[in-house]
RODRENVEX-832793 format. One line per 4 residues: number of its first residue (from 1); for each residue x, y, z of C-alpha. Coordinates in steps of 0.001 Angstrom, whole numbers, padded with zeros to 6 digits. Example, Ala and Ser with C-alpha at 12.3 -4.5 7.8 and 13.67 -1.06 7.14 Angstrom:
! RODRENVEX-832793
1) 012300,-004500,007800 | 013670,-001060,007140
END
This chain:
! RODRENVEX-832793
1) -027963,-002996,-060497 | -025523,-001450,-062644 | -023119,-003894,-063596 | -026241,-006194,-064300
5) -027246,-003563,-066771 | -024001,-003116,-068035 | -023829,-006697,-069540 | -027399,-007328,-070876
9) -027057,-007003,-075037 | -030500,-006919,-077439 | -030186,-007999,-080666 | -032532,-005232,-082135
13) -033305,-004368,-085415 | -033197,-000733,-086884 | -036429,001292,-087834 | -037358,005160,-088495
17) -037842,007725,-086206 | -041911,007525,-085599 | -042177,011290,-086515 | -040429,014512,-087541
21) -040563,015441,-083648 | -039375,012729,-082223 | -036477,013040,-085127 | -035586,016237,-083988
25) -034950,014815,-080212 | -031532,013783,-081342 | -032566,010359,-079432 | -032911,006671,-080314
29) -036731,006250,-079804 | -037098,002815,-078168 | -039964,000503,-077085 | -040733,000567,-073378
33) -040756,-003114,-073038 | -037360,-003335,-074418 | -035465,-001078,-072142 | -036471,-000501,-068923
37) -037285,003805,-068201 | -034238,003755,-065587 | -031896,003068,-068630 | -030836,006295,-070284
41) -027604,005554,-072598 | -027183,002855,-075088 | -024288,001876,-076781 | -024509,000327,-080439
45) -022561,-002433,-082232 | -022729,-002081,-085827 | -021528,-004535,-087988 | -018091,-003062,-088524
49) -017486,-003588,-084511 | -017751,-000273,-083817 | -019412,001385,-080970 | -021589,004408,-080882
53) -023546,005679,-077437 | -026678,007579,-078286 | -029308,008550,-075678 | -032533,006642,-075341
57) -036721,007758,-075611 | -039106,005806,-074516 | -042215,005892,-077087 | -044645,003010,-077890
61) -044652,003781,-081635 | -041531,001895,-082010 | -042527,-002044,-081859 | -040934,-004315,-079576
65) -037868,-005483,-080895 | -037218,-002117,-082771 | -034966,001063,-082561 | -036344,004396,-084309
69) -032661,006133,-085819 | -032826,009434,-087172 | -031423,009665,-090913 | -028189,011385,-089649
73) -027690,008685,-086626 | -028360,006027,-089298 | -025467,007546,-091236 | -023263,008144,-088779
77) -023154,004288,-087864 | -024070,002940,-090893 | -027261,001552,-090407 | -029946,000138,-092991
81) -033079,-000409,-092129 | -034298,-003353,-090867 | -030649,-004284,-090137 | -030395,-006192,-086937
85) -027869,-004684,-084728 | -026260,-005564,-080980 | -027347,-002633,-078381 | -026441,-002904,-074301
89) -027387,-000659,-071981 | -024813,002323,-071026 | -024169,003039,-067776 | -021925,006652,-066950
93) -019352,007502,-064423 | -021176,010760,-062921 | -018069,012410,-061192 | -015692,012046,-064651
97) -018068,011997,-067357 | -020115,015154,-066837 | -019549,017689,-069561 | -017618,021331,-068402
101) -017454,022336,-071760 | -018597,021239,-075171 | -017558,022717,-078196 | -020092,022302,-081405
105) -019187,022685,-085120 | -022407,024231,-086770 | -023434,024452,-090312 | -027072,025058,-092384
109) -028407,021340,-092399 | -029339,022209,-096155 | -026338,023175,-097917 | -028682,024844,-101001
113) -030951,026807,-098238 | -028908,029420,-096874 | -029580,032801,-095205 | -027779,035772,-093429
117) -029569,035842,-090676 | -027196,035968,-087782 | -027530,033415,-085097 | -026997,034789,-081695
121) -024194,031894,-080007 | -025926,032232,-076124 | -029427,032197,-077146 | -028334,029048,-078972
125) -026584,027920,-076196 | -029699,028635,-073634 | -032227,026753,-076680 | -029515,024071,-076815
129) -029126,023490,-072914 | -033154,023306,-072820 | -033404,020836,-075541 | -030523,018388,-074206
133) -030834,018521,-071162 | -029077,015216,-069748 | -028344,013880,-073344 | -024980,011892,-073741
137) -023012,013154,-076564 | -020100,011322,-078027 | -017252,013366,-080004 | -017823,013226,-084045
141) -021315,012850,-083119 | -023552,014504,-085380 | -026980,016491,-084170 | -029875,018402,-085902
145) -030849,021521,-084234 | -034248,023610,-085091 | -033088,027163,-083704 | -036230,029118,-083229
149) -038000,029926,-086551 | -034529,030065,-088248 | -033330,027072,-091006 | -032121,024259,-089228
153) -028680,023751,-087855 | -026148,020801,-088382 | -024250,020187,-085402 | -021133,017811,-085089
157) -019414,017492,-081340 | -016192,018398,-082302 | -014617,018589,-078501 | -015526,017715,-075150
161) -014006,018536,-071472 | -014792,017250,-068401 | -015974,019379,-065230 | -014216,018867,-062385
165) -015448,018931,-059166 | -011944,018047,-057033 | -010463,021060,-058343 | -013533,023783,-057853
169) -013745,022274,-053698 | -010067,022451,-053282 | -009258,025779,-055390 | -006053,023703,-056927
173) -005126,024698,-061195 | -005369,021979,-062923 | -005560,020876,-066988 | -008753,020406,-068391
177) -009377,016994,-069180 | -010611,015749,-072694 | -013171,012795,-072735 | -014987,010609,-075602
181) -018376,010746,-073554 | -020576,012798,-071564 | -023169,014364,-070244 | -024967,017762,-070594
185) -025361,019580,-067085 | -026851,022822,-066610 | -023968,024244,-065985 | -021892,023387,-069072
189) -020342,025410,-071113 | -021593,025182,-075037 | -019341,026639,-077629 | -020350,027313,-081100
193) -017595,027393,-084119 | -018561,027995,-087789 | -017746,024913,-090118 | -015060,025347,-092518
197) -016697,026714,-095969 | -019895,027726,-094101 | -021752,030423,-094760 | -023590,030567,-091298
201) -023369,034274,-089394 | -022792,033700,-085750 | -022800,036222,-082927 | -022234,036554,-079259
205) -019844,035204,-076518 | -020253,031748,-077114 | -018809,031636,-080702 | -015152,031266,-079345
209) -013486,029582,-076848 | -011827,032562,-075362 | -014746,034328,-074967 | -016183,032162,-072649
213) -015251,030020,-069219 | -016424,027149,-068309 | -018644,027410,-064953 | -016214,025729,-062512
217) -012888,025659,-064369 | -010083,026037,-060899 | -007617,027758,-063905 | -008845,031606,-062483
221) -005980,034072,-063373 | -006261,036741,-060569 | -004571,038871,-062842 | -006859,039451,-065669
225) -009688,039286,-063129 | -008363,042724,-061405 | -008718,041264,-057968 | -005559,040674,-055673
229) -005066,039904,-052384 | -008451,038257,-052685 | -007447,034379,-053294 | -008839,032275,-050225
233) -011670,034004,-049800 | -012832,033512,-053801 | -011663,029349,-053067 | -013985,029370,-049458
237) -017081,030480,-051915 | -015869,028238,-054692 | -015988,025076,-052208 | -019499,026465,-050622
241) -021278,028237,-053174 | -020769,026049,-056249 | -019293,022963,-055669 | -022706,021202,-055537
245) -023388,022519,-058921 | -020912,020110,-060249 | -022897,017396,-060289 | -026085,016424,-061969
249) -029393,017253,-059974 | -029580,013652,-059155 | -026631,013691,-057075 | -027636,016791,-054881
253) -031033,014834,-054265 | -030207,011625,-053464 | -027496,013525,-050912 | -030647,015030,-049627
257) -028907,018812,-050211 | -029948,022083,-051919 | -027562,024259,-053749 | -026419,027607,-051888
261) -028897,030469,-053164 | -027043,033206,-050982 | -023592,034616,-050464 | -022641,038065,-048405
265) -019686,040315,-048873 | -018870,042172,-046383 | -015936,044347,-045272 | -014618,047856,-044971
269) -015228,050076,-047816 | -012627,050217,-050990 | -011727,046493,-050254 | -012997,044754,-053306
273) -016361,043849,-052845 | -018276,045104,-055299 | -015549,044074,-057845 | -015554,040506,-056368
277) -018959,040032,-056470 | -019157,041594,-060920 | -016091,038724,-061429 | -018025,036397,-059891
281) -020981,037125,-062599 | -018237,037269,-065443 | -016438,033848,-064567 | -019918,031813,-064240
285) -021030,029994,-067617 | -024544,031341,-066245 | -027249,034096,-067439 | -026063,037838,-067578
289) -025892,038898,-063836 | -028597,041305,-062725 | -026966,044078,-060808 | -028853,046274,-058788
293) -028522,049288,-056197 | -030060,048611,-053100 | -031748,051822,-052642 | -032791,051368,-056573
297) -035174,048998,-055375 | -036940,051692,-052678 | -040087,053436,-054757 | -042231,055978,-053522
301) -045598,053928,-054639 | -047073,051606,-052348 | -046162,048019,-053481 | -044205,049191,-056105
305) -040612,048375,-053937 | -041729,045072,-053266 | -042603,044166,-056878 | -039195,045785,-058301
309) -038097,042427,-055836 | -040176,040295,-058065 | -039154,041064,-061036 | -035867,040470,-061040
313) -036756,036921,-060092 | -039177,036588,-062442 | -036888,035236,-065123 | -035439,032548,-062803
317) -039035,031431,-061939 | -040303,031471,-065211 | -037392,028975,-066235 | -037315,027137,-063197
321) -041100,026138,-064213 | -040184,025233,-067483 | -036762,023671,-067009 | -036917,021877,-063554
325) -033722,020954,-061868 | -031886,021310,-065383 | -032359,025572,-065023 | -029329,027273,-065668
329) -028083,029548,-062898 | -029524,032876,-062513 | -027375,035501,-060429 | -028436,038854,-058972
333) -026567,040973,-057158 | -027314,043526,-054651 | -025083,046142,-053705 | -025511,048343,-050706
337) -027891,045451,-049513 | -028276,047226,-046239 | -030011,049811,-047374 | -033278,047401,-048257
341) -032177,044709,-045775 | -032087,046669,-042320 | -033058,044978,-039204 | -037527,044559,-039475
345) -038634,047078,-037080 | -035809,049312,-036469 | -036701,052084,-039339 | -038950,055099,-038015
349) -041984,055821,-039514 | -045977,053648,-040119 | -045501,052852,-043693 | -043390,049595,-043223
353) -042180,049665,-046426 | -038789,048289,-045513 | -040156,045138,-043559 | -042021,044317,-046439
357) -039248,044482,-049004 | -037216,042441,-046319 | -040627,039810,-046121 | -040463,039761,-050322
361) -036636,039171,-050370 | -036812,036018,-047930 | -039712,034807,-049463 | -038486,035118,-053512
365) -035078,033005,-051419 | -036147,030558,-049124 | -040430,030888,-048963 | -043318,028268,-049859
369) -042201,028291,-053405 | -038391,028469,-053524 | -036172,028744,-056016 | -033596,026374,-056602
373) -032060,028439,-059868 | -030505,031698,-058121 | -027374,032822,-056532 | -028437,036344,-054769
377) -024771,037928,-053748 | -025228,040856,-051639 | -022302,043279,-050511 | -022447,045681,-047798
381) -020131,047452,-045146 | -022478,047249,-042685 | -023163,043421,-041630 | -024360,044576,-038097
385) -027298,046514,-039830 | -028961,043642,-041829 | -031927,041475,-040590 | -030599,038304,-038765
389) -033313,035994,-041115 | -031647,037023,-043954 | -028082,035084,-042690 | -029680,032256,-041589
393) -028552,028842,-043762 | -030910,028762,-046904 | -030556,032579,-047480 | -027455,034558,-047701
397) -025532,031672,-045694 | -021982,031881,-046579 | -021099,034994,-045186 | -017407,036099,-046196
401) -015407,039009,-044862 | -013363,040798,-047292 | -011055,042490,-045339 | -007954,044531,-045585
405) -005359,042798,-047525 | -001993,041743,-045840 | 000828,042797,-047363 | 001699,040067,-049995
409) -002060,040746,-051156 | -000936,044773,-051181 | 001612,043571,-053749 | -000415,041842,-055816
413) -003115,044650,-056286 | 000016,046819,-057022 | 001103,044816,-059644 | -002107,044726,-061138
417) -002527,048211,-060948 | 000744,049101,-062629 | 000330,046236,-065088 | 000083,048375,-067975
421) 003033,050935,-066858 | 005283,048137,-066873 | 004063,046263,-069926 | 004963,050255,-071776
425) 008085,050733,-069666 | 006772,053819,-067627 | 007761,052386,-064245 | 011511,053553,-063326
429) 013469,050839,-062135 | 014512,052325,-058633 | 010294,051237,-058008 | 010022,048612,-055720
433) 006526,047186,-055480 | 007539,044767,-052774 | 008844,048101,-050818 | 005601,050292,-051524
437) 003634,047178,-050443 | 005254,047316,-046394 | 004730,050840,-046906 | 001091,050658,-047394
441) 000009,048987,-044231 | -003853,049428,-043614 | -004188,050389,-047163 | -007239,049052,-048800
445) -007725,047911,-052533 | -009052,051224,-053045 | -006566,053067,-051695 | -003729,051684,-053375
449) -005550,052721,-056854 | -005683,055825,-055442 | -001874,055781,-054626 | -000892,054579,-058316
453) -003109,057401,-059807 | -001752,060293,-057469 | 001921,058346,-058339 | 000959,058313,-062057
457) -000516,062855,-061403 | 002975,063342,-059285 | 004797,062091,-062613 | 002848,064104,-065153
461) 003351,066933,-063170 | 006965,067408,-064506 | 006128,067870,-068110 | 003429,070777,-067311
465) 005035,073800,-067292 | 002900,076762,-065897 | 002748,080301,-067304 | 000528,082285,-068895
469) -001307,079253,-070621 | -000571,075753,-069686 | 001805,074036,-071940 | 002546,070193,-071986
473) 006638,069322,-072961 | 005962,067461,-076249 | 008386,064974,-075792 | 006611,064192,-072314
477) 005586,060567,-073826 | 008998,059434,-074301 | 010440,060480,-070841 | 007902,060004,-068786
481) 008489,057533,-065893 | 006771,056763,-062492 | 009578,056961,-060145 | 010066,055761,-056186
485) 010280,059225,-055456 | 006315,059893,-056806 | 005419,056909,-054859 | 007095,058066,-051444
489) 005575,061742,-052591 | 002022,060503,-052851 | 002776,058614,-049978 | 003101,061149,-047708
493) 000550,063641,-049014 | -002217,062701,-051141 | -003450,059038,-049985 | -003779,058303,-046511
497) -005820,054619,-045232 | -009051,055278,-043326 | -008231,052672,-041220 | -004443,054391,-040565
501) -002937,056435,-037842 | -004406,059245,-036554 | -001292,061470,-036839 | -002848,064562,-036935
505) -004960,064359,-033702 | -001811,062519,-032026 | 000676,065630,-032457 | -001786,067867,-031137
509) -001324,066110,-027521 | 002306,066013,-027990 | 003117,069569,-030080 | 005415,070586,-027289
513) 007624,067085,-027076 | 008307,064538,-024276 | 010327,065653,-021534 | 011764,062375,-019817
517) 012278,064212,-016462 | 012921,061608,-013488 | 009908,058913,-012895 | 008999,059835,-016731
521) 011811,057822,-018271 | 010449,054271,-015944 | 006682,055161,-017103 | 008311,055814,-020912
525) 010034,051959,-020566 | 007551,050456,-019059 | 004743,051949,-021117 | 007044,050770,-024273
529) 007205,047221,-022639 | 003354,047044,-022784 | 003620,047970,-026275 | 005914,045312,-027096
533) 003522,042344,-025217 | 000546,044125,-027433 | 002320,043302,-030354 | 003771,039828,-029377
537) 002075,037023,-030925 | 002519,035134,-027711 | 000554,037078,-025497 | -003438,037720,-025236
541) -004916,039418,-028005 | -006253,042419,-025756 | -004292,044651,-023618 | -005538,047992,-021798
545) -003750,050317,-020144 | -004556,053008,-017824 | -002263,056476,-017210 | -003865,057858,-014446
549) -002398,061203,-012363 | -003709,064494,-011185 | -004753,067251,-013906 | -002040,068588,-016075
553) 000267,066128,-015218 | 001092,065093,-018764 | -001221,061684,-018704 | -002260,062831,-022148
557) 000900,063470,-023871 | 002505,060252,-022290 | -000148,058205,-023655 | -000148,059425,-026989
561) 003400,059448,-027260 | 003027,055636,-026422 | 000567,055323,-029103 | 002153,057515,-031928
565) 005520,055221,-031079 | 003762,051581,-031113 | 003867,051845,-034861 | 000963,050113,-034805
569) -000601,050465,-038662 | -004288,051161,-036618 | -004407,054536,-034447 | -007336,056459,-033490
573) -008043,058842,-030890 | -011443,058841,-029121 | -011802,062224,-027919 | -014777,063883,-025181
577) -014029,067191,-027505 | -015201,065405,-030503 | -018553,064214,-029231 | -019638,067812,-027316
581) -023211,068050,-027574 | -023632,064284,-028353 | -026605,062245,-026963 | -025498,059242,-024795
585) -026781,056648,-027679 | -024461,059057,-030508 | -021334,058572,-028797 | -021327,054872,-027495
589) -022139,054214,-031764 | -019619,056516,-032568 | -017220,054654,-029709 | -018447,051386,-031051
593) -017828,052135,-034836 | -013817,053156,-034098 | -013323,049455,-032107 | -015199,048204,-035134
597) -012984,049213,-037236 | -010168,048464,-035133 | -010439,044770,-035383 | -010202,045018,-039187
601) -006373,045560,-039049 | -004304,042507,-037393 | -002728,045471,-035057 | -004747,048000,-033624
605) -004223,051122,-031358 | -006882,053003,-029398 | -005774,056104,-027805 | -008713,057232,-025248
609) -008349,060349,-023775 | -009798,061632,-020376 | -012382,058781,-019791 | -014489,060760,-017151
613) -015505,063229,-019817 | -016145,060716,-022462 | -018680,059107,-019924 | -020000,062432,-018701
617) -019128,062085,-015296 | -019804,065278,-012869 | -019400,065362,-009176 | -022705,067313,-008434
621) -026217,066608,-010262 | -026127,063271,-012465 | -022712,061668,-011559 | -022292,059998,-015197
625) -024111,058565,-018252 | -024678,054448,-017640 | -025229,053807,-021013 | -021641,055205,-021793
629) -020131,053635,-019315 | -021843,050229,-020101 | -020707,050357,-023770 | -016661,051056,-022225
633) -017081,047765,-019357 | -017851,045881,-022399 | -015752,047097,-025335 | -012663,047546,-022832
637) -013377,043749,-021473 | -013838,041702,-024793 | -011354,040544,-026721 | -010885,041152,-030916
641) -011857,038205,-033609 | -008742,035689,-033703 | -005774,036601,-035437 | -006119,040328,-034267
645) -004285,042339,-031587 | -006050,045371,-029740 | -004037,047607,-027602 | -005956,050546,-025815
649) -004315,053274,-023907 | -006748,055265,-021663 | -005855,058475,-019850 | -008076,059501,-016532
653) -007791,062298,-013549 | -009889,060599,-011028 | -008634,057073,-010411 | -010990,056574,-007423
657) -014424,057333,-009968 | -012870,054527,-012083 | -012625,052329,-009014 | -015736,053137,-007483
661) -017890,052221,-010877 | -015960,049237,-011044 | -013980,049922,-014472 | -010252,050192,-013187
665) -010510,046160,-012746 | -011127,045842,-017275 | -007315,047042,-017669 | -003875,044877,-017556
669) -002183,047440,-016219 | -002534,051115,-013841 | 000638,053316,-013997 | 000429,056639,-012319
673) 002101,059883,-013598 | 003450,061520,-011147 | 003663,065547,-010604 | 007548,067507,-010124
677) 008595,067454,-006513 | 012262,067904,-007008 | 014370,070366,-007681 | 016276,068732,-009682
681) 013578,067485,-011655 | 012734,071177,-012308 | 016000,072464,-013555 | 015940,069011,-016130
685) 012725,070750,-017524 | 013649,074378,-017492 | 016528,073100,-019226 | 014994,070932,-022039
689) 012389,073401,-022453 | 015008,075722,-023995 | 012656,078646,-023092 | 015588,080007,-020465
693) 018744,081106,-020828 | 021220,078784,-018608 | 021907,081990,-016397 | 018330,082591,-016137
697) 017694,078678,-014803 | 020598,078984,-012523 | 019148,082266,-011046 | 015076,080683,-010783
701) 017069,077957,-009172 | 018742,079920,-006158 | 015511,081752,-006218 | 012865,078019,-005107
705) 015873,076161,-003724 | 014408,076303,-000143 | 010738,076004,-000975 | 008516,073520,-002027
709) 007675,072601,-005502 | 004831,070585,-006171 | 003665,070942,-010490 | 002316,068673,-013256
713) 004511,068889,-016025 | 001569,070346,-018491 | 001233,073290,-015792 | 005140,073704,-016086
717) 005552,073999,-019434 | 002663,076433,-019875 | 004359,078820,-017290 | 007681,078279,-019507
721) 005596,079326,-022689 | 005059,082893,-020886 | 008856,083519,-020999 | 009171,082928,-024678
725) 007380,086043,-025351 | 009054,088114,-022873 | 012659,088003,-025360 | 014473,090958,-025619
729) 013301,091839,-021424 | 016130,092023,-019118 | 017050,089088,-017704 | 016019,089618,-014251
733) 012848,090840,-014767 | 012242,087394,-016463 | 013344,085542,-013546 | 011323,087193,-010693
737) 008247,087004,-013163 | 009042,083580,-013297 | 008977,082989,-009552 | 006342,084994,-009041
741) 004279,083244,-011834 | 005078,079826,-009625 | 003994,081443,-006414 | 001154,082977,-008056
745) -000587,079322,-009254 | 000624,077937,-006461 | 002654,075267,-007026 | 005784,076667,-005511
749) 005564,077347,-001609 | 008721,079335,-000422 | 009694,078612,003318 | 008610,080962,005846
END
């Protein structure tokens, strides 16, 4: 059919436009008997053999066999009234001839009639898009443009760049492609430039090429955007959310698909969700994004919260009614969207405000009178709290996790954050950003920015003299350099990742160190072998290790030692001491939250100390808390998400209890930490502790060599602490006192 249209030539006569209103449409006016309604563009050939392409409009005010041209079109094509011309339908390529960016030269139509009133180019672009939707334009074509109640303008097409759908879908960078003819689409970028010698005053963002970026240009510069480590997420968003908007509305109608209207960015705090959403708003040639914090929607007056939601969509609704599928894109950004979109029925109270706000938002995004010109971007740290109905296709259907950056991502972020330092030669040569990136495992983007600030403060401190008053070195500007030692100092003292290691908590368990006596050497070797196994990419993504032993055997210290020496970037401690007074549900939430945080790191280690206490076990009365037991069983037996590795190290003093409760089966391996039973092991611990002299140790061993010893390492080290406070006491009394302690505590039985 298109091939047939292409070769249907007509001989027509030139006429005037039937009225002034039609002349401002910049269309060639034809009679429907000459060209069917499906023909939208024509190619006119004048007497000199030159070709001109115009958009046509049907009107019965033009006689059959005639075509109505306005004055500037007749002047452009050098046509005279009643002249015969050759005309044929023009069929454009919908994939290669869509306008991405169009540059227009503007001047007053009547050069003698000017004004000093400024012309807002952003408003002009919106009016142009509305007035000339789906029009075809040729480079060099003149246009009459009546804007608001101001003086009429004369526009000339200076340059046209094609939209590139493939670049959007693939995320590849390409040079913009220049074309001679293109069709205006809803998301084309319009740029106005003042003609040379013109007195026209232009204001707004759309008055220069550098100030306006085409909606679908794939030539992103992440460094200028201030975002690092999120290239893959950006490409995924471009492919899913914006690729369909490259094509004209009729193409998506033929496919029977609708544009993506919702996008959810979720992940831990400080990873760049808000920054990414703002940059999406800036990089798109759309209406100015509406940015609102979730809690701002809520209002104390009945119905006002729902009205606030409706107001956000009012402009998009009005434009959708006026322009239909040619409406521009309206972006609404919700920060902390979980504040207003919690699970319906989950909020206590009988007002139901939260539920009605969710209902109102659902109806606006995907209700009966749904809008197709909106993009709602939500951000949250707690995706699990959001109502499920919002997350299905047609609503916030694209869900992108903005997770912790990897080493290359951290390097990119550090490069962006130190860009000004490097530019002004304030970063010392000994600073290797790649090294800093390798040392900042599990740092979020915000924490890396905090590290750069802290290092700057450390450098500035060197040039501040504290005395009776604070004085600044007058030559500080020239001397100031941020060095490697500034970064290392800030890493050790100022900035710690929220999803990092619990060094302080682990240190409390191993404050006396680890004494490798007898079986302990084998346990440490086996434990480190399991740690290596948990790290290996060839093994299962989850490894649960249980260290069990009688009280005071030293299970907690050994487990903490293995966790700390795993050198995993994420290490957290779950201890019953931190949950004193917690209800069962509160305990479950706390434990579940730590596991959720662990899943965000590539390598994670969780140390769960004393499982019986965690589940509230008691030998009398209510034996245990069943909700906590269910949570433990579920979390310990579940594998982390793809690409994540989890090591869980647990301790227990009652193996038989875990076996009765069916919890023992979830562990990959169980290691028993025994009591000390041999004299040689006792001597080794006494020597390692350095609490006694060698003569005192020999004397003690001679006293207990014929008896039986059965003591936990922790217990023995505790008894040795009493010797530390007896310094200065006679050596024989110290020895006798220690032997008596062993007997009194029941860990040593002399032979009868």
